[in-house]
N, CA, C and O atoms as a CHARMM CRD file, in Angstrom:
* protein
*
  360
    1    1 MET  N     73.36600 112.21300 118.61000 PROA 1      0.00000
    2    1 MET  CA    73.13300 113.38600 117.79900 PROA 1      0.00000
    3    1 MET  C     71.71600 113.94000 118.21800 PROA 1      0.00000
    4    1 MET  O     70.71800 113.30200 118.55100 PROA 1      0.00000
    5    2 LYS  N     71.90100 115.28300 118.10900 PROA 2      0.00000
    6    2 LYS  CA    70.87000 116.07900 118.62100 PROA 2      0.00000
    7    2 LYS  C     70.04300 116.82300 117.36400 PROA 2      0.00000
    8    2 LYS  O     70.56000 117.71400 116.69000 PROA 2      0.00000
    9    3 ILE  N     68.69400 116.32700 117.15100 PROA 3      0.00000
   10    3 ILE  CA    68.24000 117.01400 115.85800 PROA 3      0.00000
   11    3 ILE  C     67.11900 117.78200 116.52300 PROA 3      0.00000
   12    3 ILE  O     66.37400 117.23400 117.33400 PROA 3      0.00000
   13    4 LYS  N     66.99300 119.15100 116.15100 PROA 4      0.00000
   14    4 LYS  CA    65.91600 120.06500 116.42900 PROA 4      0.00000
   15    4 LYS  C     64.62700 119.64700 115.67700 PROA 4      0.00000
   16    4 LYS  O     64.59800 119.04700 114.60300 PROA 4      0.00000
   17    5 GLU  N     63.69000 120.01200 116.32600 PROA 5      0.00000
   18    5 GLU  CA    62.22800 119.44200 116.27400 PROA 5      0.00000
   19    5 GLU  C     61.92700 119.97600 114.60100 PROA 5      0.00000
   20    5 GLU  O     61.41200 119.19100 113.80400 PROA 5      0.00000
   21    6 LYS  N     62.30800 121.37200 114.20000 PROA 6      0.00000
   22    6 LYS  CA    61.87200 121.63200 112.60300 PROA 6      0.00000
   23    6 LYS  C     62.65700 121.08600 111.67800 PROA 6      0.00000
   24    6 LYS  O     62.33300 121.24300 110.50100 PROA 6      0.00000
   25    7 GLU  N     63.84100 120.33900 112.00300 PROA 7      0.00000
   26    7 GLU  CA    64.60300 119.94700 111.10400 PROA 7      0.00000
   27    7 GLU  C     64.06200 118.26400 110.45900 PROA 7      0.00000
   28    7 GLU  O     64.42800 117.69000 109.43300 PROA 7      0.00000
   29    8 PHE  N     63.43900 117.98300 111.13000 PROA 8      0.00000
   30    8 PHE  CA    62.61400 116.39900 110.81200 PROA 8      0.00000
   31    8 PHE  C     62.08000 116.53900 109.60100 PROA 8      0.00000
   32    8 PHE  O     62.28300 115.62400 108.80300 PROA 8      0.00000
   33    9 GLU  N     61.37700 117.55800 109.22800 PROA 9      0.00000
   34    9 GLU  CA    60.71200 117.37900 108.14800 PROA 9      0.00000
   35    9 GLU  C     61.39500 117.43800 106.86000 PROA 9      0.00000
   36    9 GLU  O     60.98300 116.84400 105.86300 PROA 9      0.00000
   37   10 GLN  N     62.59800 118.26900 106.89900 PROA 10     0.00000
   38   10 GLN  CA    63.57100 118.34100 105.73400 PROA 10     0.00000
   39   10 GLN  C     64.25000 116.91100 105.89700 PROA 10     0.00000
   40   10 GLN  O     64.15600 116.20500 104.89300 PROA 10     0.00000
   41   11 ILE  N     64.85600 116.41000 106.88600 PROA 11     0.00000
   42   11 ILE  CA    65.34600 115.11700 106.88500 PROA 11     0.00000
   43   11 ILE  C     64.49100 114.01000 106.41300 PROA 11     0.00000
   44   11 ILE  O     64.92200 113.04600 105.78100 PROA 11     0.00000
   45   12 LEU  N     63.21400 114.20000 106.76000 PROA 12     0.00000
   46   12 LEU  CA    62.23400 113.25200 106.07300 PROA 12     0.00000
   47   12 LEU  C     62.14500 113.18600 104.63600 PROA 12     0.00000
   48   12 LEU  O     62.12000 112.16800 103.94400 PROA 12     0.00000
   49   13 GLN  N     62.09300 114.57500 104.21300 PROA 13     0.00000
   50   13 GLN  CA    62.30800 114.48200 102.56300 PROA 13     0.00000
   51   13 GLN  C     63.60800 114.36400 102.07500 PROA 13     0.00000
   52   13 GLN  O     63.68900 114.13000 100.86900 PROA 13     0.00000
   53   14 ASP  N     64.52400 114.45300 102.63000 PROA 14     0.00000
   54   14 ASP  CA    65.98100 114.08700 102.13100 PROA 14     0.00000
   55   14 ASP  C     66.00500 112.36100 102.03000 PROA 14     0.00000
   56   14 ASP  O     66.59200 111.75600 101.13200 PROA 14     0.00000
   57   15 LEU  N     65.32600 111.78300 103.01800 PROA 15     0.00000
   58   15 LEU  CA    65.57900 110.47700 103.12600 PROA 15     0.00000
   59   15 LEU  C     64.70300 109.74000 101.97500 PROA 15     0.00000
   60   15 LEU  O     65.13200 108.88500 101.20000 PROA 15     0.00000
   61   16 LYS  N     63.38000 110.25700 102.03000 PROA 16     0.00000
   62   16 LYS  CA    62.35500 110.04500 100.85800 PROA 16     0.00000
   63   16 LYS  C     63.20900 110.04300  99.30700 PROA 16     0.00000
   64   16 LYS  O     63.03600 109.14900  98.47900 PROA 16     0.00000
   65   17 PHE  N     63.93100 110.94400  99.14700 PROA 17     0.00000
   66   17 PHE  CA    64.65500 111.24300  97.90500 PROA 17     0.00000
   67   17 PHE  C     65.72700 110.50900  97.66200 PROA 17     0.00000
   68   17 PHE  O     65.98700 110.23500  96.49100 PROA 17     0.00000
   69   18 ILE  N     66.59900 110.02500  98.76700 PROA 18     0.00000
   70   18 ILE  CA    67.43300 108.98900  98.70800 PROA 18     0.00000
   71   18 ILE  C     66.62500 107.65100  98.44900 PROA 18     0.00000
   72   18 ILE  O     67.00800 106.92500  97.53100 PROA 18     0.00000
   73   19 ALA  N     65.75300 107.36200  99.05300 PROA 19     0.00000
   74   19 ALA  CA    65.22200 106.08000  98.93300 PROA 19     0.00000
   75   19 ALA  C     64.76600 105.89300  97.11700 PROA 19     0.00000
   76   19 ALA  O     64.97800 104.93900  96.36900 PROA 19     0.00000
   77   20 ASN  N     64.19000 107.01000  96.88900 PROA 20     0.00000
   78   20 ASN  CA    63.57900 107.03500  95.40100 PROA 20     0.00000
   79   20 ASN  C     64.72800 106.70500  94.40100 PROA 20     0.00000
   80   20 ASN  O     64.67000 105.89100  93.48000 PROA 20     0.00000
   81   21 GLU  N     66.01000 107.65800  94.83100 PROA 21     0.00000
   82   21 GLU  CA    67.25700 107.57400  93.79600 PROA 21     0.00000
   83   21 GLU  C     67.75300 106.03500  93.77700 PROA 21     0.00000
   84   21 GLU  O     68.41600 105.59700  92.83700 PROA 21     0.00000
   85   22 MET  N     67.35600 105.20300  94.95700 PROA 22     0.00000
   86   22 MET  CA    68.01800 103.78100  94.96200 PROA 22     0.00000
   87   22 MET  C     66.90800 102.74900  94.51700 PROA 22     0.00000
   88   22 MET  O     67.09200 101.53400  94.58800 PROA 22     0.00000
   89   23 GLY  N     65.80000 103.29400  94.07500 PROA 23     0.00000
   90   23 GLY  CA    64.60000 102.44900  93.32900 PROA 23     0.00000
   91   23 GLY  C     63.68400 102.13100  94.28500 PROA 23     0.00000
   92   23 GLY  O     62.74000 101.46700  93.85500 PROA 23     0.00000
   93   24 ALA  N     63.65900 102.40900  95.52000 PROA 24     0.00000
   94   24 ALA  CA    62.72400 102.08100  96.48800 PROA 24     0.00000
   95   24 ALA  C     61.55100 102.95800  96.61000 PROA 24     0.00000
   96   24 ALA  O     61.79100 104.15300  96.78500 PROA 24     0.00000
   97   25 LYS  N     60.38400 102.59900  96.55100 PROA 25     0.00000
   98   25 LYS  CA    59.18400 103.14300  96.80500 PROA 25     0.00000
   99   25 LYS  C     58.81900 103.39200  98.26800 PROA 25     0.00000
  100   25 LYS  O     58.68500 102.50800  99.11400 PROA 25     0.00000
  101   26 VAL  N     58.66200 104.82200  98.47700 PROA 26     0.00000
  102   26 VAL  CA    58.18900 105.01800  99.98300 PROA 26     0.00000
  103   26 VAL  C     56.74800 105.22600 100.23000 PROA 26     0.00000
  104   26 VAL  O     56.26000 106.23100  99.71400 PROA 26     0.00000
  105   27 ARG  N     55.91300 104.39200 100.98500 PROA 27     0.00000
  106   27 ARG  CA    54.54100 104.44400 100.95400 PROA 27     0.00000
  107   27 ARG  C     54.08300 104.79100 102.52100 PROA 27     0.00000
  108   27 ARG  O     54.68400 104.18300 103.40700 PROA 27     0.00000
  109   28 PHE  N     53.28500 105.52100 102.81300 PROA 28     0.00000
  110   28 PHE  CA    52.58800 105.84100 104.04400 PROA 28     0.00000
  111   28 PHE  C     51.22800 105.28000 103.87300 PROA 28     0.00000
  112   28 PHE  O     50.51700 105.46800 102.88600 PROA 28     0.00000
  113   29 GLU  N     50.91900 104.56300 104.93500 PROA 29     0.00000
  114   29 GLU  CA    49.77200 103.55500 104.79100 PROA 29     0.00000
  115   29 GLU  C     49.35000 103.81500 106.36600 PROA 29     0.00000
  116   29 GLU  O     50.13200 104.25600 107.20800 PROA 29     0.00000
  117   30 LYS  N     47.98100 103.46500 106.61100 PROA 30     0.00000
  118   30 LYS  CA    47.44000 103.49000 107.88800 PROA 30     0.00000
  119   30 LYS  C     47.33600 101.84800 108.43500 PROA 30     0.00000
  120   30 LYS  O     46.83200 101.03800 107.65700 PROA 30     0.00000
  121   31 GLY  N     47.71100 101.48000 109.48100 PROA 31     0.00000
  122   31 GLY  CA    47.32900 100.15100 109.99600 PROA 31     0.00000
  123   31 GLY  C     48.12200 100.06900 111.51500 PROA 31     0.00000
  124   31 GLY  O     48.72800 100.98300 112.07600 PROA 31     0.00000
  125   32 ASP  N     47.92500  98.74500 111.95900 PROA 32     0.00000
  126   32 ASP  CA    48.58100  98.51700 113.29400 PROA 32     0.00000
  127   32 ASP  C     50.04000  98.01700 112.90400 PROA 32     0.00000
  128   32 ASP  O     50.18500  96.80500 113.06300 PROA 32     0.00000
  129   33 PHE  N     51.13400  98.69600 112.43300 PROA 33     0.00000
  130   33 PHE  CA    52.35900  98.15300 112.19800 PROA 33     0.00000
  131   33 PHE  C     53.33900  99.38700 112.36600 PROA 33     0.00000
  132   33 PHE  O     52.98100 100.56500 112.35000 PROA 33     0.00000
  133   34 VAL  N     54.70300  98.90000 112.53900 PROA 34     0.00000
  134   34 VAL  CA    55.75600  99.82200 112.78900 PROA 34     0.00000
  135   34 VAL  C     56.12600 100.38900 111.18800 PROA 34     0.00000
  136   34 VAL  O     56.12100 101.58400 110.89500 PROA 34     0.00000
  137   35 GLY  N     56.39700  99.44800 110.37600 PROA 35     0.00000
  138   35 GLY  CA    56.85000  99.86600 108.99300 PROA 35     0.00000
  139   35 GLY  C     58.41000  99.40400 108.87900 PROA 35     0.00000
  140   35 GLY  O     59.11200  99.10600 109.84600 PROA 35     0.00000
  141   36 GLY  N     58.81300  99.40000 107.53300 PROA 36     0.00000
  142   36 GLY  CA    60.09900  99.21300 107.17800 PROA 36     0.00000
  143   36 GLY  C     60.03900  98.80400 105.81400 PROA 36     0.00000
  144   36 GLY  O     59.08900  99.03800 105.06600 PROA 36     0.00000
  145   37 TYR  N     61.41300  97.98800 105.41100 PROA 37     0.00000
  146   37 TYR  CA    61.65500  97.53300 104.14600 PROA 37     0.00000
  147   37 TYR  C     61.06200  96.24900 104.09200 PROA 37     0.00000
  148   37 TYR  O     61.10000  95.36300 104.94600 PROA 37     0.00000
  149   38 CYS  N     60.43900  96.25800 102.84900 PROA 38     0.00000
  150   38 CYS  CA    60.16500  94.70700 102.20300 PROA 38     0.00000
  151   38 CYS  C     60.36500  94.91800 100.49400 PROA 38     0.00000
  152   38 CYS  O     60.56700  95.95700  99.86500 PROA 38     0.00000
  153   39 LEU  N     60.20700  93.31900  99.95400 PROA 39     0.00000
  154   39 LEU  CA    60.30400  93.35100  98.79700 PROA 39     0.00000
  155   39 LEU  C     58.93800  92.73100  98.21600 PROA 39     0.00000
  156   39 LEU  O     58.44800  91.68800  98.64900 PROA 39     0.00000
  157   40 LEU  N     58.32600  93.59100  97.06600 PROA 40     0.00000
  158   40 LEU  CA    57.24300  92.71900  96.60900 PROA 40     0.00000
  159   40 LEU  C     57.19600  92.42300  95.10600 PROA 40     0.00000
  160   40 LEU  O     56.62400  93.15200  94.29500 PROA 40     0.00000
  161   41 LYS  N     57.82900  91.32200  94.81300 PROA 41     0.00000
  162   41 LYS  CA    57.77200  90.59600  93.77500 PROA 41     0.00000
  163   41 LYS  C     59.22900  91.30400  93.63500 PROA 41     0.00000
  164   41 LYS  O     60.14400  91.04300  94.41700 PROA 41     0.00000
  165   42 LYS  N     59.34100  92.13900  92.66500 PROA 42     0.00000
  166   42 LYS  CA    60.99700  92.76400  92.42700 PROA 42     0.00000
  167   42 LYS  C     60.97200  94.22100  92.91000 PROA 42     0.00000
  168   42 LYS  O     61.98900  94.91400  92.93100 PROA 42     0.00000
  169   43 ASP  N     59.78900  94.64300  93.28700 PROA 43     0.00000
  170   43 ASP  CA    59.73900  96.04300  93.94100 PROA 43     0.00000
  171   43 ASP  C     60.34600  96.14800  95.36300 PROA 43     0.00000
  172   43 ASP  O     60.08300  95.34400  96.25700 PROA 43     0.00000
  173   44 LYS  N     61.25900  97.30800  95.50900 PROA 44     0.00000
  174   44 LYS  CA    61.63500  97.68300  96.75100 PROA 44     0.00000
  175   44 LYS  C     60.65300  98.48400  97.25400 PROA 44     0.00000
  176   44 LYS  O     60.25500  99.33600  96.46000 PROA 44     0.00000
  177   45 ILE  N     59.95800  98.46900  98.71800 PROA 45     0.00000
  178   45 ILE  CA    59.19900  99.13600  99.04100 PROA 45     0.00000
  179   45 ILE  C     59.60200  99.23800 100.62500 PROA 45     0.00000
  180   45 ILE  O     60.14400  98.43300 101.38200 PROA 45     0.00000
  181   46 ILE  N     59.09100 100.60800 100.81100 PROA 46     0.00000
  182   46 ILE  CA    59.42200 101.02700 102.40400 PROA 46     0.00000
  183   46 ILE  C     57.95900 101.55500 102.93800 PROA 46     0.00000
  184   46 ILE  O     57.42200 102.57100 102.49600 PROA 46     0.00000
  185   47 ILE  N     57.50800 100.87700 103.75400 PROA 47     0.00000
  186   47 ILE  CA    56.03400 101.20000 104.12200 PROA 47     0.00000
  187   47 ILE  C     56.18000 101.92400 105.60000 PROA 47     0.00000
  188   47 ILE  O     56.77900 101.40600 106.54300 PROA 47     0.00000
  189   48 ILE  N     55.64700 102.97600 105.63100 PROA 48     0.00000
  190   48 ILE  CA    55.76300 103.83100 107.04300 PROA 48     0.00000
  191   48 ILE  C     54.38200 104.18600 107.41900 PROA 48     0.00000
  192   48 ILE  O     53.64100 104.60400 106.52900 PROA 48     0.00000
  193   49 ASN  N     53.89900 104.06000 108.75100 PROA 49     0.00000
  194   49 ASN  CA    52.67300 104.10100 109.13800 PROA 49     0.00000
  195   49 ASN  C     52.44400 105.55600 109.02700 PROA 49     0.00000
  196   49 ASN  O     53.38300 106.30700 109.29000 PROA 49     0.00000
  197   50 LYS  N     51.38700 106.00300 108.69500 PROA 50     0.00000
  198   50 LYS  CA    51.22500 107.40600 108.12400 PROA 50     0.00000
  199   50 LYS  C     50.84300 108.21600 109.34500 PROA 50     0.00000
  200   50 LYS  O     51.00000 109.43400 109.43000 PROA 50     0.00000
  201   51 PHE  N     50.19700 107.23900 110.52100 PROA 51     0.00000
  202   51 PHE  CA    49.92700 108.09100 111.62900 PROA 51     0.00000
  203   51 PHE  C     51.00900 108.16000 112.89400 PROA 51     0.00000
  204   51 PHE  O     50.85200 108.75200 113.96200 PROA 51     0.00000
  205   52 SER  N     52.05100 107.44700 112.49300 PROA 52     0.00000
  206   52 SER  CA    53.47200 107.82600 113.56800 PROA 52     0.00000
  207   52 SER  C     53.77800 109.29100 113.57100 PROA 52     0.00000
  208   52 SER  O     53.32000 109.92800 112.62200 PROA 52     0.00000
  209   53 ASN  N     54.38800 109.85700 114.36300 PROA 53     0.00000
  210   53 ASN  CA    54.91100 111.10000 114.67700 PROA 53     0.00000
  211   53 ASN  C     55.98800 111.24800 113.50500 PROA 53     0.00000
  212   53 ASN  O     56.41800 110.31400 112.82900 PROA 53     0.00000
  213   54 LEU  N     56.27100 112.31700 113.41300 PROA 54     0.00000
  214   54 LEU  CA    57.46600 112.87800 112.29300 PROA 54     0.00000
  215   54 LEU  C     58.87400 111.90300 112.68600 PROA 54     0.00000
  216   54 LEU  O     59.59600 111.31200 111.88200 PROA 54     0.00000
  217   55 GLN  N     58.97700 111.94200 113.93700 PROA 55     0.00000
  218   55 GLN  CA    60.31400 111.40200 114.57700 PROA 55     0.00000
  219   55 GLN  C     60.39400 109.95500 114.30700 PROA 55     0.00000
  220   55 GLN  O     61.45800 109.35100 114.17100 PROA 55     0.00000
  221   56 ARG  N     59.29700 109.46100 114.23900 PROA 56     0.00000
  222   56 ARG  CA    59.26600 107.89000 114.28400 PROA 56     0.00000
  223   56 ARG  C     59.55500 107.52900 112.63000 PROA 56     0.00000
  224   56 ARG  O     60.39000 106.72400 112.21700 PROA 56     0.00000
  225   57 LYS  N     58.55100 108.42100 111.75100 PROA 57     0.00000
  226   57 LYS  CA    58.80100 108.24700 110.48300 PROA 57     0.00000
  227   57 LYS  C     60.41300 108.08100 109.97800 PROA 57     0.00000
  228   57 LYS  O     60.92400 107.23700 109.24400 PROA 57     0.00000
  229   58 VAL  N     61.01200 109.28500 110.70700 PROA 58     0.00000
  230   58 VAL  CA    62.55000 109.58700 110.20500 PROA 58     0.00000
  231   58 VAL  C     63.26500 108.00600 110.45700 PROA 58     0.00000
  232   58 VAL  O     63.74000 107.28100 109.58300 PROA 58     0.00000
  233   59 VAL  N     63.17700 107.74400 111.87700 PROA 59     0.00000
  234   59 VAL  CA    63.62200 106.34200 112.21300 PROA 59     0.00000
  235   59 VAL  C     63.35600 105.36500 111.39900 PROA 59     0.00000
  236   59 VAL  O     64.33200 104.79800 110.90900 PROA 59     0.00000
  237   60 VAL  N     62.01500 104.89800 111.03000 PROA 60     0.00000
  238   60 VAL  CA    61.56400 104.03700 110.25800 PROA 60     0.00000
  239   60 VAL  C     62.36700 104.04000 108.79100 PROA 60     0.00000
  240   60 VAL  O     62.76500 103.02300 108.22400 PROA 60     0.00000
  241   61 LEU  N     62.51200 105.36300 108.32100 PROA 61     0.00000
  242   61 LEU  CA    62.90100 105.34300 106.87600 PROA 61     0.00000
  243   61 LEU  C     64.31300 105.25400 107.01300 PROA 61     0.00000
  244   61 LEU  O     64.90800 104.65000 106.12000 PROA 61     0.00000
  245   62 ALA  N     65.04200 105.79200 108.06200 PROA 62     0.00000
  246   62 ALA  CA    66.42500 105.65100 108.07600 PROA 62     0.00000
  247   62 ALA  C     66.99300 104.30900 108.32400 PROA 62     0.00000
  248   62 ALA  O     68.04900 103.90300 107.83800 PROA 62     0.00000
  249   63 SER  N     66.15600 103.60200 109.17700 PROA 63     0.00000
  250   63 SER  CA    66.33700 102.16800 109.32900 PROA 63     0.00000
  251   63 SER  C     66.20100 101.24300 108.07500 PROA 63     0.00000
  252   63 SER  O     66.93200 100.28400 107.82900 PROA 63     0.00000
  253   64 ALA  N     65.19100 101.66500 107.35300 PROA 64     0.00000
  254   64 ALA  CA    65.06200 101.05200 106.10800 PROA 64     0.00000
  255   64 ALA  C     66.30000 101.25400 104.72300 PROA 64     0.00000
  256   64 ALA  O     66.59100 100.52600 103.77400 PROA 64     0.00000
  257   65 LEU  N     66.66200 102.23500 105.05700 PROA 65     0.00000
  258   65 LEU  CA    67.70300 102.68000 104.15300 PROA 65     0.00000
  259   65 LEU  C     68.93300 102.14200 104.41000 PROA 65     0.00000
  260   65 LEU  O     69.73600 101.80300 103.54100 PROA 65     0.00000
  261   66 LYS  N     69.13100 102.03900 105.88000 PROA 66     0.00000
  262   66 LYS  CA    70.51800 101.36600 106.35800 PROA 66     0.00000
  263   66 LYS  C     70.49200  99.72700 105.64600 PROA 66     0.00000
  264   66 LYS  O     71.46400  99.19800 105.10800 PROA 66     0.00000
  265   67 GLU  N     69.23800  99.16000 105.79000 PROA 67     0.00000
  266   67 GLU  CA    69.02100  97.91000 105.59700 PROA 67     0.00000
  267   67 GLU  C     69.18000  97.65300 104.01500 PROA 67     0.00000
  268   67 GLU  O     69.67100  96.63300 103.53100 PROA 67     0.00000
  269   68 LEU  N     68.68100  98.75700 103.29000 PROA 68     0.00000
  270   68 LEU  CA    69.07500  98.64700 101.81600 PROA 68     0.00000
  271   68 LEU  C     70.48200  98.86200 101.31400 PROA 68     0.00000
  272   68 LEU  O     70.78400  98.61200 100.14700 PROA 68     0.00000
  273   69 GLY  N     71.35700  99.33400 102.21600 PROA 69     0.00000
  274   69 GLY  CA    72.66000  99.62300 101.90100 PROA 69     0.00000
  275   69 GLY  C     73.17600 100.71700 101.43400 PROA 69     0.00000
  276   69 GLY  O     73.39900 100.73800 100.22300 PROA 69     0.00000
  277   70 VAL  N     73.47900 101.81900 102.18000 PROA 70     0.00000
  278   70 VAL  CA    73.95000 103.08500 101.52500 PROA 70     0.00000
  279   70 VAL  C     75.17300 103.51900 101.96200 PROA 70     0.00000
  280   70 VAL  O     75.44100 104.71400 102.09100 PROA 70     0.00000
  281   71 GLU  N     76.20500 102.30000 102.28300 PROA 71     0.00000
  282   71 GLU  CA    77.49800 102.53400 102.28300 PROA 71     0.00000
  283   71 GLU  C     78.39600 102.82000 101.23000 PROA 71     0.00000
  284   71 GLU  O     79.56500 103.12000 101.47400 PROA 71     0.00000
  285   72 ASP  N     77.87000 102.74300  99.86600 PROA 72     0.00000
  286   72 ASP  CA    78.44000 103.01200  98.62900 PROA 72     0.00000
  287   72 ASP  C     78.01400 104.43500  97.76300 PROA 72     0.00000
  288   72 ASP  O     78.49600 104.84100  96.70500 PROA 72     0.00000
  289   73 ILE  N     77.28500 104.84000  98.33300 PROA 73     0.00000
  290   73 ILE  CA    76.48000 106.06600  97.77100 PROA 73     0.00000
  291   73 ILE  C     76.81900 107.28400  98.63200 PROA 73     0.00000
  292   73 ILE  O     76.96000 107.16300  99.84800 PROA 73     0.00000
  293   74 TYR  N     76.96800 108.63300  97.91100 PROA 74     0.00000
  294   74 TYR  CA    77.15200 109.70500  98.56400 PROA 74     0.00000
  295   74 TYR  C     75.86700 110.18100  99.24200 PROA 74     0.00000
  296   74 TYR  O     74.79300 110.32600  98.65800 PROA 74     0.00000
  297   75 LEU  N     76.09300 110.40600 100.52800 PROA 75     0.00000
  298   75 LEU  CA    75.25400 111.25300 101.43300 PROA 75     0.00000
  299   75 LEU  C     75.93800 112.33400 102.16300 PROA 75     0.00000
  300   75 LEU  O     77.12300 112.20900 102.47200 PROA 75     0.00000
  301   76 SER  N     75.28400 113.35400 102.44700 PROA 76     0.00000
  302   76 SER  CA    75.66400 114.51100 103.11700 PROA 76     0.00000
  303   76 SER  C     76.20300 113.73400 104.60000 PROA 76     0.00000
  304   76 SER  O     75.96200 112.62900 105.08500 PROA 76     0.00000
  305   77 PRO  N     76.90900 114.71000 104.97000 PROA 77     0.00000
  306   77 PRO  CA    77.33900 114.12500 106.43200 PROA 77     0.00000
  307   77 PRO  C     76.37400 113.89000 107.44800 PROA 77     0.00000
  308   77 PRO  O     76.28300 112.90900 108.18600 PROA 77     0.00000
  309   78 LYS  N     75.59000 115.01700 107.39100 PROA 78     0.00000
  310   78 LYS  CA    74.05100 114.88800 108.41200 PROA 78     0.00000
  311   78 LYS  C     73.23400 113.76000 108.10300 PROA 78     0.00000
  312   78 LYS  O     72.92700 112.98400 109.00900 PROA 78     0.00000
  313   79 ILE  N     72.82500 113.56600 106.87500 PROA 79     0.00000
  314   79 ILE  CA    72.18600 112.55700 106.46000 PROA 79     0.00000
  315   79 ILE  C     72.65400 111.25400 106.94200 PROA 79     0.00000
  316   79 ILE  O     71.96400 110.45100 107.56900 PROA 79     0.00000
  317   80 ARG  N     74.01300 111.09000 106.56600 PROA 80     0.00000
  318   80 ARG  CA    74.81600 109.60600 106.91600 PROA 80     0.00000
  319   80 ARG  C     75.01600 109.44900 108.61300 PROA 80     0.00000
  320   80 ARG  O     75.12900 108.33800 109.13100 PROA 80     0.00000
  321   81 GLU  N     75.04000 110.56100 109.29900 PROA 81     0.00000
  322   81 GLU  CA    75.04000 110.34100 110.80800 PROA 81     0.00000
  323   81 GLU  C     73.47500 109.83200 111.06800 PROA 81     0.00000
  324   81 GLU  O     73.21900 108.79500 111.68000 PROA 81     0.00000
  325   82 VAL  N     72.46900 110.72100 110.50800 PROA 82     0.00000
  326   82 VAL  CA    71.25200 110.00500 111.04900 PROA 82     0.00000
  327   82 VAL  C     70.71300 108.67300 110.60800 PROA 82     0.00000
  328   82 VAL  O     70.03900 107.96500 111.35700 PROA 82     0.00000
  329   83 ILE  N     71.02600 108.35100 109.37800 PROA 83     0.00000
  330   83 ILE  CA    71.11500 106.91700 109.10300 PROA 83     0.00000
  331   83 ILE  C     71.79800 105.89700 109.97900 PROA 83     0.00000
  332   83 ILE  O     71.23100 104.92100 110.46900 PROA 83     0.00000
  333   84 ASN  N     73.09600 106.22000 110.13300 PROA 84     0.00000
  334   84 ASN  CA    74.05300 105.42900 110.99900 PROA 84     0.00000
  335   84 ASN  C     73.76500 105.29200 112.40300 PROA 84     0.00000
  336   84 ASN  O     74.16000 104.33500 113.06900 PROA 84     0.00000
  337   85 GLU  N     73.06500 106.26200 112.86500 PROA 85     0.00000
  338   85 GLU  CA    72.40400 106.40100 114.20000 PROA 85     0.00000
  339   85 GLU  C     71.04000 106.03200 114.66300 PROA 85     0.00000
  340   85 GLU  O     70.79400 105.72700 115.83000 PROA 85     0.00000
  341   86 MET  N     70.17000 106.07200 113.71300 PROA 86     0.00000
  342   86 MET  CA    68.84000 105.84000 114.00000 PROA 86     0.00000
  343   86 MET  C     68.50800 104.21500 113.68200 PROA 86     0.00000
  344   86 MET  O     69.01800 103.56000 112.77300 PROA 86     0.00000
  345   87 ASP  N     67.65300 103.80000 114.53800 PROA 87     0.00000
  346   87 ASP  CA    67.52600 102.24600 114.90000 PROA 87     0.00000
  347   87 ASP  C     66.10900 102.06800 115.36900 PROA 87     0.00000
  348   87 ASP  O     65.73500 102.65800 116.38200 PROA 87     0.00000
  349   88 ILE  N     65.17300 101.16700 114.58400 PROA 88     0.00000
  350   88 ILE  CA    63.99100 101.00400 115.35500 PROA 88     0.00000
  351   88 ILE  C     64.15200 100.14500 116.78700 PROA 88     0.00000
  352   88 ILE  O     64.84200  99.16800 117.07900 PROA 88     0.00000
  353   89 LYS  N     63.18900 100.96800 117.55400 PROA 89     0.00000
  354   89 LYS  CA    63.07300 100.35800 119.10600 PROA 89     0.00000
  355   89 LYS  C     61.68400 100.27000 119.17300 PROA 89     0.00000
  356   89 LYS  O     60.94700 101.24000 118.99800 PROA 89     0.00000
  357   90 GLU  N     61.26300  99.02600 119.44400 PROA 90     0.00000
  358   90 GLU  CA    59.37500  98.83700 119.61500 PROA 90     0.00000
  359   90 GLU  C     59.25400  99.57000 120.90900 PROA 90     0.00000
  360   90 GLU  O     58.15200  99.71000 121.44000 PROA 90     0.00000
């Protein structure tokens, strides 16, 4: 899948909206970490390094949503393709 540079901001916003709809909080924090999905007590949290570039933020958020399980919810074809193809690579 080829994504144009200018599309990444909208994709990030769409992914954040989906995460919120699924009951997950998306947080952008600073630190020495990649980011991803975790449970804190009963809260679903997706933490993304705020110093990562835009593409990396999309990859981390898409991978976290994939881990949360988006198979049974409606997603636009483009967003579903992004989630299915993105994977965290160190």
